[in-house]
MIDOSE-1310 file (N, C-alpha, C; in nm, 2 decimals, decimal comma, always signed):
residues 96
mdpd	-18,78/+11,53/+12,57/-18,86/+11,52/+12,43/-18,91/+11,68/+12,38; -18,89/+11,68/+12,26/-18,93/+11,79/+12,21/-19,08/+11,87/+12,24; -19,10/+11,96/+12,29/-19,23/+12,04/+12,32/-19,33/+12,01/+12,22; -19,30/+12,05/+12,08/-19,41/+12,02/+11,99/-19,43/+11,86/+11,98
hell	-19,34/+11,78/+12,00/-19,39/+11,64/+11,98/-19,47/+11,59/+12,10; -19,44/+11,67/+12,20/-19,50/+11,65/+12,34/-19,67/+11,68/+12,31; -19,68/+11,80/+12,25/-19,81/+11,85/+12,20/-19,87/+11,75/+12,11; -19,81/+11,72/+12,01/-19,89/+11,63/+11,90/-19,93/+11,51/+11,98
lern	-19,85/+11,44/+12,07/-19,90/+11,32/+12,14/-20,02/+11,34/+12,25; -20,06/+11,48/+12,25/-20,21/+11,49/+12,32/-20,31/+11,48/+12,24; -20,29/+11,45/+12,11/-20,39/+11,41/+12,02/-20,53/+11,33/+12,07; -20,65/+11,35/+12,02/-20,76/+11,27/+12,07/-20,74/+11,14/+11,98
lded	-20,76/+11,04/+12,03/-20,74/+10,89/+11,97/-20,90/+10,82/+12,04; -20,97/+10,77/+11,92/-21,10/+10,68/+11,98/-21,04/+10,56/+12,05; -21,10/+10,53/+12,15/-21,06/+10,43/+12,23/-21,06/+10,28/+12,18; -21,14/+10,29/+12,05/-21,11/+10,13/+12,00/-21,01/+10,15/+11,87
trvl	-20,94/+10,26/+11,86/-20,82/+10,26/+11,77/-20,69/+10,23/+11,84; -20,64/+10,12/+11,75/-20,49/+10,06/+11,81/-20,39/+10,12/+11,72; -20,30/+10,20/+11,78/-20,20/+10,26/+11,71/-20,08/+10,17/+11,68; -20,05/+10,13/+11,56/-19,95/+10,03/+11,52/-19,78/+10,10/+11,54
ktaf	-19,79/+10,21/+11,47/-19,65/+10,29/+11,44/-19,66/+10,41/+11,46; -19,58/+10,48/+11,53/-19,57/+10,63/+11,55/-19,44/+10,69/+11,51; -19,44/+10,80/+11,42/-19,27/+10,87/+11,39/-19,31/+11,00/+11,41; -19,21/+11,07/+11,46/-19,23/+11,22/+11,46/-19,11/+11,28/+11,38
irva	-19,17/+11,37/+11,28/-19,06/+11,44/+11,20/-19,11/+11,58/+11,20; -19,00/+11,63/+11,14/-19,02/+11,79/+11,14/-18,97/+11,84/+10,98; -19,07/+11,90/+10,92/-19,04/+11,91/+10,78/-19,07/+12,09/+10,77; -18,96/+12,15/+10,70/-18,96/+12,28/+10,70/-19,01/+12,35/+10,81
gvpi	-18,96/+12,31/+10,92/-18,98/+12,37/+11,05/-19,12/+12,32/+11,11; -19,21/+12,26/+11,04/-19,34/+12,21/+11,09/-19,32/+12,07/+11,16; -19,34/+12,04/+11,28/-19,35/+11,91/+11,35/-19,48/+11,83/+11,31; -19,47/+11,72/+11,26/-19,57/+11,62/+11,22/-19,55/+11,49/+11,27
lies	-19,67/+11,45/+11,34/-19,69/+11,29/+11,40/-19,75/+11,21/+11,31; -19,67/+11,11/+11,24/-19,75/+11,00/+11,14/-19,73/+10,90/+11,22; -19,88/+10,85/+11,21/-19,91/+10,71/+11,28/-19,98/+10,61/+11,16; -19,94/+10,49/+11,20/-20,03/+10,37/+11,12/-20,11/+10,33/+11,23
wawe	-20,24/+10,29/+11,19/-20,34/+10,25/+11,29/-20,43/+10,14/+11,22; -20,50/+10,08/+11,34/-20,63/+9,97/+11,28/-20,74/+10,02/+11,39; -20,85/+10,02/+11,30/-20,98/+10,03/+11,36/-21,09/+9,94/+11,30; -21,17/+9,88/+11,37/-21,26/+9,80/+11,33/-21,27/+9,74/+11,18
gygg	-21,15/+9,67/+11,18/-21,11/+9,58/+11,06/-21,05/+9,67/+10,96; -21,00/+9,78/+11,00/-20,96/+9,89/+10,88/-20,85/+9,92/+10,92; -20,73/+9,95/+10,82/-20,62/+10,02/+10,86/-20,58/+10,14/+10,79; -20,51/+10,23/+10,83/-20,48/+10,36/+10,77/-20,35/+10,43/+10,84
stav	-20,34/+10,54/+10,78/-20,23/+10,62/+10,86/-20,30/+10,77/+10,87; -20,23/+10,83/+10,95/-20,28/+10,98/+11,00/-20,16/+11,06/+11,01; -20,14/+11,17/+10,97/-20,04/+11,26/+10,98/-20,11/+11,38/+11,07; -20,06/+11,39/+11,17/-20,14/+11,48/+11,29/-20,02/+11,60/+11,28
lltr	-20,09/+11,74/+11,26/-20,03/+11,86/+11,27/-20,07/+11,95/+11,37; -19,98/+12,06/+11,41/-20,05/+12,14/+11,50/-20,11/+12,25/+11,40; -20,25/+12,26/+11,47/-20,33/+12,35/+11,37/-20,28/+12,51/+11,36; -20,18/+12,53/+11,44/-20,13/+12,68/+11,44/-20,03/+12,68/+11,31
dagp	-19,97/+12,57/+11,26/-19,90/+12,55/+11,14/-19,99/+12,51/+11,03; -20,09/+12,41/+11,03/-20,17/+12,37/+10,94/-20,26/+12,47/+10,87; -20,30/+12,57/+11,00/-20,43/+12,64/+10,98/-20,43/+12,75/+10,86; -20,31/+12,79/+10,83/-20,30/+12,90/+10,72/-20,31/+12,82/+10,57
msde	-20,29/+12,69/+10,58/-20,28/+12,61/+10,46/-20,43/+12,57/+10,42; -20,47/+12,59/+10,28/-20,59/+12,51/+10,23/-20,58/+12,37/+10,25; -20,72/+12,28/+10,22/-20,68/+12,16/+10,23/-20,58/+12,10/+10,10; -20,60/+12,16/+9,99/-20,51/+12,12/+9,89/-20,38/+12,15/+9,90
alkl	-20,35/+12,28/+9,95/-20,20/+12,30/+9,99/-20,15/+12,23/+10,10; -20,22/+12,19/+10,20/-20,18/+12,09/+10,30/-20,15/+11,96/+10,24; -20,24/+11,89/+10,16/-20,21/+11,80/+10,09/-20,07/+11,78/+10,01; -20,06/+11,90/+9,94/-19,94/+11,91/+9,85/-19,81/+11,94/+9,96
flta	-19,82/+12,00/+10,04/-19,70/+12,00/+10,13/-19,67/+11,87/+10,19; -19,75/+11,77/+10,23/-19,73/+11,66/+10,29/-19,69/+11,55/+10,17; -19,74/+11,58/+10,04/-19,68/+11,49/+9,95/-19,53/+11,53/+9,90; -19,50/+11,66/+9,90/-19,39/+11,72/+9,81/-19,29/+11,76/+9,93
qahl	-19,32/+11,78/+10,06/-19,20/+11,80/+10,14/-19,19/+11,69/+10,26; -19,29/+11,64/+10,30/-19,31/+11,50/+10,39/-19,27/+11,39/+10,32; -19,30/+11,38/+10,18/-19,28/+11,26/+10,11/-19,40/+11,15/+10,12; -19,51/+11,19/+10,18/-19,63/+11,10/+10,21/-19,68/+11,05/+10,09
nlag	-19,74/+10,93/+10,06/-19,84/+10,90/+9,95/-19,96/+10,90/+9,99; -20,04/+11,02/+9,96/-20,15/+11,05/+9,96/-20,27/+11,00/+9,88; -20,20/+10,91/+9,76/-20,32/+10,85/+9,67/-20,43/+10,78/+9,73; -20,53/+10,81/+9,67/-20,65/+10,75/+9,72/-20,74/+10,86/+9,81
svti	-20,82/+10,79/+9,88/-20,90/+10,88/+9,99/-20,83/+10,94/+10,10; -20,86/+11,07/+10,12/-20,78/+11,14/+10,20/-20,88/+11,23/+10,27; -20,89/+11,23/+10,42/-20,99/+11,30/+10,50/-20,92/+11,41/+10,58; -20,95/+11,53/+10,59/-20,88/+11,63/+10,66/-20,98/+11,68/+10,79
srre	-20,94/+11,66/+10,90/-21,03/+11,74/+11,03/-20,95/+11,82/+11,11; -21,00/+11,96/+11,09/-20,94/+12,05/+11,16/-20,99/+12,08/+11,31; -20,91/+12,08/+11,42/-20,97/+12,09/+11,55/-20,89/+12,22/+11,60; -20,91/+12,24/+11,72/-20,84/+12,36/+11,78/-20,73/+12,36/+11,79
vhty	-20,65/+12,25/+11,84/-20,51/+12,23/+11,86/-20,44/+12,16/+11,76; -20,51/+12,04/+11,72/-20,46/+11,94/+11,61/-20,54/+11,94/+11,48; -20,44/+11,92/+11,35/-20,53/+11,90/+11,25/-20,48/+11,74/+11,21; -20,59/+11,66/+11,14/-20,54/+11,53/+11,13/-20,58/+11,51/+10,99
vnfg	-20,49/+11,43/+10,92/-20,49/+11,42/+10,78/-20,51/+11,27/+10,77; -20,60/+11,19/+10,72/-20,61/+11,06/+10,72/-20,59/+11,01/+10,58; -20,53/+10,90/+10,56/-20,51/+10,85/+10,42/-20,46/+10,70/+10,45; -20,44/+10,65/+10,33/-20,40/+10,50/+10,31/-20,49/+10,39/+10,36
fqem	-20,62/+10,43/+10,35/-20,73/+10,35/+10,39/-20,73/+10,21/+10,33; -20,74/+10,10/+10,40/-20,73/+9,94/+10,38/-20,81/+9,85/+10,46; -20,89/+9,76/+10,40/-20,94/+9,65/+10,48/-20,83/+9,58/+10,54; -20,84/+9,53/+10,66/-20,74/+9,42/+10,72/-20,78/+9,29/+10,72
């Protein structure tokens, strides 16, 4: 397994979040873990990046990168959370 993929899989998960689908992609050299999840009656998706790659990008630049380069649909509400190792971009929220 790719070392970046392994590092992305070490992300934090709330114990009551159920991951439904996971995909690992690399876009312009940037590793990204994309997950679909369910939590307390809601569903959504998260793009997890390594902060070393996402850190230099502003929130707007990060959203543009994910839509233009990774072809993710970030229409609607988007939350971005930056941590020491991982950066989380949550999107596609819906009631289940």
